[in-house]
N, CA and C atoms as an extended XYZ file, in Angstrom:
141
Properties=species:S:1:pos:R:3:atomname:S:1:resname:S:1:resid:I:1 pbc="F F F"
N        10.686       11.078        8.476 N   MET     1
C         9.292       10.725        8.349 CA  MET     1
C         9.093        9.231        8.575 C   MET     1
N        10.103        8.442        8.270 N   GLY     2
C         9.991        7.005        8.513 CA  GLY     2
C         9.789        6.696        9.982 C   GLY     2
N        10.478        7.453       10.848 N   PHE     3
C        10.313        7.262       12.288 CA  PHE     3
C         8.878        7.577       12.702 C   PHE     3
N         8.353        8.676       12.226 N   ALA     4
C         6.971        9.056       12.561 CA  ALA     4
C         5.993        7.997       12.080 C   ALA     4
N         6.219        7.489       10.903 N   ARG     5
C         5.342        6.451       10.353 CA  ARG     5
C         5.370        5.197       11.219 C   ARG     5
N         6.551        4.879       11.744 N   ALA     6
C         6.727        3.649       12.513 CA  ALA     6
C         6.182        3.731       13.934 C   ALA     6
N         6.266        4.893       14.570 N   VAL     7
C         5.938        4.950       15.999 CA  VAL     7
C         4.689        5.764       16.341 C   VAL     7
N         4.220        6.595       15.457 N   ALA     8
C         3.089        7.479       15.792 CA  ALA     8
C         1.753        6.743       15.727 C   ALA     8
N         0.867        7.131       16.622 N   ASP     9
C        -0.522        6.671       16.566 CA  ASP     9
C        -1.361        7.649       15.761 C   ASP     9
N        -0.954        8.906       15.809 N   ARG    10
C        -1.694        9.979       15.143 CA  ARG    10
C        -0.687       11.008       14.657 C   ARG    10
N        -0.964       11.590       13.500 N   MET    11
C        -0.095       12.627       12.951 CA  MET    11
C        -0.926       13.866       12.653 C   MET    11
N        -0.251       15.008       12.737 N   TYR    12
C        -0.876       16.287       12.425 CA  TYR    12
C         0.000       17.007       11.425 C   TYR    12
N        -0.609       17.572       10.409 N   PHE    13
C         0.130       18.350        9.430 CA  PHE    13
C        -0.287       19.803        9.574 C   PHE    13
N         0.710       20.651        9.803 N   PHE    14
C         0.476       22.078       10.011 CA  PHE    14
C         0.892       22.868        8.781 C   PHE    14
N         0.174       23.940        8.505 N   ASP    15
C         0.546       24.891        7.465 CA  ASP    15
C         0.266       26.282        8.012 C   ASP    15
N         1.296       27.090        8.083 N   GLU    16
C         1.197       28.448        8.622 CA  GLU    16
C         0.580       28.463       10.017 C   GLU    16
N         0.984       27.494       10.842 N   GLY    17
C         0.553       27.442       12.227 CA  GLY    17
C        -0.819       26.846       12.474 C   GLY    17
N        -1.476       26.387       11.426 N   LEU    18
C        -2.802       25.789       11.566 CA  LEU    18
C        -2.757       24.313       11.202 C   LEU    18
N        -3.523       23.499       11.914 N   ILE    19
C        -3.633       22.092       11.561 CA  ILE    19
C        -4.500       21.997       10.315 C   ILE    19
N        -3.938       21.465        9.242 N   VAL    20
C        -4.714       21.326        8.006 CA  VAL    20
C        -5.137       19.885        7.754 C   VAL    20
N        -4.476       18.947        8.458 N   GLU    21
C        -4.857       17.547        8.287 CA  GLU    21
C        -4.364       16.752        9.478 C   GLU    21
N        -5.140       15.779        9.888 N   SER    22
C        -4.721       14.879       10.950 CA  SER    22
C        -5.256       13.492       10.632 C   SER    22
N        -4.571       12.506       11.166 N   GLY    23
C        -5.000       11.133       10.959 CA  GLY    23
C        -3.924       10.165       11.378 C   GLY    23
N        -4.170        8.916       11.126 N   THR    24
C        -3.163        7.905       11.412 CA  THR    24
C        -2.040        8.043       10.385 C   THR    24
N        -0.867        7.534       10.705 N   PRO    25
C         0.203        7.575        9.700 CA  PRO    25
C        -0.234        6.940        8.379 C   PRO    25
N        -0.962        5.865        8.454 N   ARG    26
C        -1.452        5.205        7.223 CA  ARG    26
C        -2.326        6.162        6.415 C   ARG    26
N        -3.239        6.863        7.089 N   ASP    27
C        -4.119        7.828        6.408 CA  ASP    27
C        -3.306        8.935        5.738 C   ASP    27
N        -2.393        9.507        6.508 N   ILE    28
C        -1.637       10.656        6.013 CA  ILE    28
C        -0.727       10.270        4.852 C   ILE    28
N         0.011        9.171        4.985 N   PHE    29
C         0.961        8.790        3.943 CA  PHE    29
C         0.302        8.146        2.727 C   PHE    29
N        -0.765        7.390        2.934 N   ASN    30
C        -1.380        6.657        1.816 CA  ASN    30
C        -2.540        7.373        1.153 C   ASN    30
N        -3.189        8.274        1.879 N   ASN    31
C        -4.369        8.923        1.321 CA  ASN    31
C        -4.543       10.337        1.863 C   ASN    31
N        -3.540       11.203        1.653 N   PRO    32
C        -3.684       12.571        2.146 CA  PRO    32
C        -4.851       13.266        1.443 C   PRO    32
N        -5.574       14.068        2.198 N   GLN    33
C        -6.764       14.731        1.645 CA  GLN    33
C        -6.499       16.161        1.197 C   GLN    33
N        -5.602       16.839        1.870 N   GLU    34
C        -5.359       18.253        1.595 CA  GLU    34
C        -4.246       18.436        0.570 C   GLU    34
N        -4.405       19.405       -0.311 N   GLU    35
C        -3.414       19.655       -1.356 CA  GLU    35
C        -2.041       19.985       -0.778 C   GLU    35
N        -2.025       20.749        0.307 N   ARG    36
C        -0.740       21.122        0.916 CA  ARG    36
C        -0.015       19.887        1.454 C   ARG    36
N        -0.748       18.953        2.045 N   THR    37
C        -0.158       17.703        2.531 CA  THR    37
C         0.375       16.889        1.368 C   THR    37
N        -0.401       16.800        0.299 N   LYS    38
C         0.022       16.043       -0.888 CA  LYS    38
C         1.309       16.624       -1.463 C   LYS    38
N         1.377       17.942       -1.564 N   LEU    39
C         2.569       18.596       -2.093 CA  LEU    39
C         3.784       18.305       -1.220 C   LEU    39
N         3.636       18.467        0.088 N   PHE    40
C         4.735       18.212        1.012 CA  PHE    40
C         5.224       16.772        0.882 C   PHE    40
N         4.320       15.826        0.912 N   LEU    41
C         4.723       14.421        0.824 CA  LEU    41
C         5.371       14.101       -0.513 C   LEU    41
N         4.900       14.695       -1.584 N   SER    42
C         5.507       14.443       -2.894 CA  SER    42
C         6.938       14.938       -2.929 C   SER    42
N         7.221       15.996       -2.194 N   GLN    43
C         8.574       16.565       -2.186 CA  GLN    43
C         9.523       15.770       -1.289 C   GLN    43
N         9.040       15.265       -0.183 N   ILE    44
C         9.956       14.555        0.714 CA  ILE    44
C        10.071       13.073        0.401 C   ILE    44
N         9.122       12.517       -0.320 N   LEU    45
C         9.154       11.089       -0.615 CA  LEU    45
C         9.716       10.777       -1.985 C   LEU    45
N        10.244       11.791       -2.675 N   GLN    46
C        10.848       11.557       -3.988 CA  GLN    46
C        12.098       10.726       -3.841 C   GLN    46
N        12.369        9.917       -4.825 N   HIS    47
C        13.598        9.096       -4.823 CA  HIS    47
C        14.571        9.643       -5.828 C   HIS    47
């Protein structure tokens, strides 16, 4: 995910084959709007 954050202009988050959220890496990582995106990020960004 660090690579995507560094090089992407736009990101898309899919759930069950549907786009549930899109935005800039800053938008997605710092202020996700959808619960599914928030859950996913909380699981992969844990330390």
